[in-house]
N, C-alpha and C positions, 0 to 999 in steps of 0.2 A: 262479683268482686274479683274472683280468680278465674283464670282460663284453664279449667280442668274439669273432667267428668266427675260427677258426684257418685263415687263408688268406693267400695271397701278399702282398696289399696291406696286411695287418695285421701283418707281421713286425716292424715297428718297435715296435708295442705289445708284442708278445711279448718282444722284446729288452729293453725298458724294465722289464717285470715280472721278467724273469730277473735283471737287475741289482739290482732291489729285493730279490728272494729271496736272492741271494748276499750282499748287504750285511747283511741281517737275520739269516740263518741260518748263514752260513759266514764270519764275520769272522775266524776263525782260519786260513783258507786262505792259503798263501803266494802262490799264483798261480791265476788263473781263465782257462780256455781256452774261447773261442767258436769253433766250427767247423761247417761244413756237413756233412751226413751222407755226402757222397761224397768226403771228404778223409781222408787218413791223416796223423796227427800223431805225431811221435816224442816221446812224453811223457818218455822217459828223458833226451833232450837238453833238453827244456823244463825238467825238474827241475834238471839240472846248470847250465843257464844262469841259472835263478832264484837260485841261491846267489851268483852274481856280481852280478846285478841288485839284490839286496837292499842293496848298498853304495851304489847310485846315488841321487842326490837326488830324482829324480821318483818312485822307489819309496817313499822315506821320507815324502814329502809328499803321497802319494795323487794323483799326476798321471801315473801310469804306464800307457801303452798301447804295445804292440809289435805289429808286423805285417810279414810279408815283402813284401806288395804294398801300397805306400803311394802313392796317386794324388795328383798335384798338377796344377793348371791343367786340370781336366776341365770341358768345356762342358755346360751344361744341355741336355737333349734336349727340343726343342719340337716335334719331328716326331711326329704322332699315330700313325704306323705303327711307331715305335720301341718296343721292349719297355719301355724306361725313360723313356717319354714323361712329362713333368711339365707340367701346365697352369699358366698364369699365376695361376689361382685358387689352386692348391695351393702354388705358390711364386712370389709376386710378384717382378718384376724388382728391386724395391728391396732384397730380401734377398740378391740375388746380383749385385753390381756386375760389369759386363762379362760377365754370363751365365756366370760360372765358379763352380763349387762351391768351398768351402774344402777344403784338403787332407783326405783321409780314407783309411781302410783298406778295401781290398776285403773284402767280407763273407765270403769263403771261410774266413778264419781270422784271429783276433787274440787277444792276451793282455792281461789287466789284473789289478789287485789288488782285493780287496773294498772297500778304501777308495776306489779310483777308481770302482768300481761304485756306491758310495753317492753320490758326487758326480754321476755320470751320471744316475741316476734322479731325483735332486732337481732337476737342471738341466732335466729334461724338463717340469717343472711350469710353467716360464715360457717355454721355447723353443717357438715355434709348430711344430706337427706337420708331418712330411714322411714319406710312406710308404716312401721308399727308406731301409731301415734302416741300411745301412753309412754312407751320407752323413749321415743324421740323427744317429746315435749318435756316430760318431768324427769327424764333420765339424762340424756346427752346434752340437750340445750340447757336445762337447769344447771347441770354441772359446769358447763362452759361459761355461764354468767355468774357463777358463785351462789347459786340457790340450792338449799338443801331442804327437800320436802320433809314434813314431820307428820307422823301418824296421829290420828284422833280416833278415840273409841266411838262405837255406835253402829256397827254393821251386823245385820242378821240375815242369814240365808232365807230362801223362800220357804216359809212354813207359816201360812196365814193364821192359823189358830194361835200359835205361839206369839207371833208378832202383834196381833190384835190384843192378846191377853196382856202382853208386856205394856203396851200403851194404855190399856184400860185400867190396869192395876195401879198406875201412878196416882198419888194422893197428896193432899196438903199435910197429912198427919203422919205418914211414915215414908221412909225412903225406898225407892225402887229405881233401878237403872233405866236409862232411856235408849231408844233406837233413833239414830240419826238418819239412816237410810236403809232400804231393803229392796229386794227384788219383788216385782209385782207380776211379771209375765204379761204385762200390758192389760191386766184385768182392771177395768176402770173403777168398778165399785169397791174393789179391795183398796186401791189407792185413795178413793174418795172417803172411805170410812176411816182409814188411818189418818187422813188429813183432818177429818172432823174431830177425832179424838185429840189430835195434836193441838188443834185450835183451842179446845176446851182446857187442855193441860196448860197451855200458855196463859189463858185468861185466869186460871185458878192459881198460877204460879206454884205448881206441884213440886214435891220434894223428889227430884229425879237426877240431881247432880248437874243440871243445866240452870234451872231457875232458882232452886234452893237445894241445899245439901245438908244431910245429917246422917251419921252412922246409924245403922239399925241396932236396936236393943237385942239382947240375947233372945228374948221371947219372940221378937219379930223374925229373927234369923231362923228359929225353929219352925215357926209358922210357914215361912216362905219355902223352907226346905221340904216340908210335908206337902205343900201345894205342888211344887215342881216334881217331886217323886210321883205323886198321883198323876200329874200330867204326862210324865214319861211312860207310865204303865198303861195309860189309856191309848188305844189305837188312834193315830192321827188320820181319821177318815177323810179329812179335807185334802190331805196330800194325794189321795187316790181319786178324788172327785174329777170328773170331766170338767174342763175349764168353764163351760157354760153354766154348769150347776154351781161351781164355786163362785162365779160372778153373781149369780142369782142370790146365793146365800149372803154374800157381802152386801148386795143391794138391799136385801131385806133388813139386815142389821143396821144399815145406814139410815133407814127410815124410822127406826125405833128411837124413842126418847132415851137419853143416856141412863136415866134412872131405872129404865126398864130392862137394861142389858145385864 
């Protein structure tokens, strides 16, 4: 579709053409998810949330972008040794007053609508290019076409035992928060097991703030605090596992019946 090499510094081009493709061939879609390949996204929760977002004004007028990690007041990197170094030629100081980027979504994961995607790729025609795709798409272009990205809760860093526990603890009978997306380090069985639990949670319509919501009672708050205190004091052996062993561990648990976990 585009005449460029598929490499890191051309990700912004790739993203623009992806938005063009979505707007052209998928206008019927309710929501579009952009994610890195080492992330797990709970699409069941995304679908459920989308039914609520449809009622909001930014969804209706095609200015909808949601992301769990929304950066503000981030300084431009002018150090040539930095991975995200940007030269003054690529980004003149006049475009970034105070050497600060406009608010933007971290490129790991964000959501938008086909109508928003249409505005994004058209905005790229007049907005000067920047190779940092997340800053360019959800920062500069979004600002130029009147789109303000909004944060949505639900991100957890890579801590397999904690993430699986958070998913597994969700119930129809008491409230516990949900995880919308998390890092997997490309471990297939970690992502597989997270998705298996997510499917079960969707089918059971658990009380996690997505499908159903209810404040915890005082007794539940005390119980969960005790459990998390115990979890923090227990060494996270999984964090130090070699990746092959961690993948084998998740694969084993994926094969268990949920009632046995």
